[in-house]
C-alpha positions as CSV (number, residue, x, y, z in Angstrom):
1,Q,-149.9,212.7,18.8
2,V,-147.0,215.1,18.5
3,Q,-143.7,214.2,16.9
4,L,-140.4,215.9,17.6
5,A,-137.4,216.0,15.4
6,E,-134.1,217.4,16.5
7,S,-131.4,218.8,14.2
8,G,-128.1,220.8,14.4
9,G,-126.0,218.5,16.4
10,G,-122.4,217.5,15.4
11,L,-118.8,217.8,16.1
12,V,-117.6,221.3,17.0
13,Q,-114.5,222.7,18.6
14,A,-114.3,224.2,22.1
15,G,-115.2,227.9,22.1
16,E,-117.5,227.7,19.1
17,S,-121.2,228.0,19.1
18,L,-124.0,225.7,18.0
19,K,-127.7,225.9,17.6
20,L,-130.0,223.0,18.0
21,S,-133.4,223.0,16.5
22,C,-136.5,220.9,17.3
23,L,-139.4,220.8,14.8
24,A,-142.7,219.6,16.1
25,S,-145.4,218.0,13.9
26,G,-148.7,216.4,14.4
27,K,-151.2,218.0,16.9
28,T,-149.0,220.9,17.5
29,W,-151.8,223.0,18.8
30,T,-151.8,220.8,22.0
31,I,-148.3,221.6,22.9
32,G,-147.6,223.5,26.1
33,G,-144.2,223.7,27.6
34,M,-141.1,222.6,25.7
35,A,-137.6,221.9,26.8
36,W,-134.2,220.5,26.0
37,Y,-132.6,217.7,27.9
38,R,-129.2,216.2,27.7
39,Q,-127.7,212.8,28.6
40,T,-124.2,211.5,28.9
41,P,-123.2,207.8,29.1
42,G,-123.9,206.4,32.5
43,K,-125.9,209.4,33.7
44,E,-129.5,210.2,34.0
45,R,-131.0,212.7,31.6
46,E,-130.9,216.2,32.9
47,L,-132.8,219.3,32.1
48,V,-130.9,222.0,30.1
49,A,-133.5,224.6,29.5
50,R,-137.3,224.9,29.2
51,I,-139.7,227.4,27.9
52,T,-143.4,228.0,28.4
53,R,-145.9,228.2,25.5
54,G,-145.8,231.9,26.0
55,G,-142.1,232.0,25.5
56,V,-140.8,232.5,29.0
57,P,-137.4,230.7,29.2
58,R,-135.4,229.3,32.0
59,E,-131.9,227.7,31.7
60,F,-130.6,225.1,34.1
61,G,-127.2,223.7,34.9
62,D,-124.0,225.4,36.0
63,F,-122.4,224.4,32.7
64,V,-124.8,226.4,30.6
65,K,-125.6,229.5,32.7
66,G,-125.0,232.6,30.7
67,R,-124.1,230.7,27.6
68,N,-127.3,229.1,26.4
69,T,-130.5,230.6,25.1
70,I,-133.8,228.8,24.5
71,R,-136.4,230.3,22.1
72,R,-139.5,229.0,20.5
73,D,-141.5,230.1,17.5
74,N,-145.1,228.8,17.8
75,T,-145.9,229.8,14.2
76,K,-143.2,227.5,13.0
77,N,-143.6,224.9,15.7
78,T,-139.9,225.1,16.6
79,V,-137.8,225.4,19.7
80,D,-134.2,226.2,19.4
81,L,-131.3,226.0,21.8
82,Q,-128.4,228.3,21.1
83,M,-125.2,227.3,22.9
84,N,-122.2,229.6,22.9
85,N,-118.6,229.3,24.0
86,L,-118.8,225.5,24.1
87,T,-116.7,223.4,26.4
88,H,-116.0,219.7,26.5
89,E,-118.5,219.1,29.3
90,V,-121.3,220.1,26.9
91,T,-120.7,216.9,25.0
92,A,-123.9,214.8,25.3
93,V,-127.0,213.6,23.4
94,Y,-129.6,216.5,23.4
95,S,-133.2,215.7,23.2
96,C,-136.3,217.8,22.7
97,Y,-139.3,217.5,24.9
98,A,-142.8,218.7,24.8
99,Q,-145.9,218.4,27.0
100,A,-149.0,217.9,25.0
101,Q,-152.4,217.5,26.8
102,G,-150.9,215.5,29.5
103,F,-148.6,213.4,27.3
104,E,-144.8,213.6,27.4
105,C,-143.3,213.7,23.9
106,W,-139.6,213.1,23.1
107,G,-137.5,213.4,20.1
108,K,-134.8,210.8,19.2
109,G,-132.0,213.1,20.2
110,T,-129.0,214.6,18.5
111,Q,-125.3,214.1,19.4
112,V,-123.3,217.1,20.3
113,T,-119.5,216.5,20.6
114,V,-117.1,219.3,21.6
115,S,-113.5,218.6,20.9
116,T,-110.8,220.2,22.9
């Protein structure tokens, strides 16, 4: 089993930057791709960014293009999401995701709130 724990969420002001971190534990050698998702009330969870085991990133969503960076460190079992120049539409619960030998693993999520 793989466990994921997010950190770094909180209340920030528009225009500021924030870095979310996800620490994996357990059978970390089984982890393949990882990703960050977000969810707002009443909406389905949506993919923000993903990264392969080899570190190839891809960001999604018009609200994040050019302002977000996903990185992972396999030696530390972490995947980070750097978000810059935050806007109110970034407000959501952000969850870490990992694929591990066919299993889908999720963290509990961390709230990010951007005040205007």
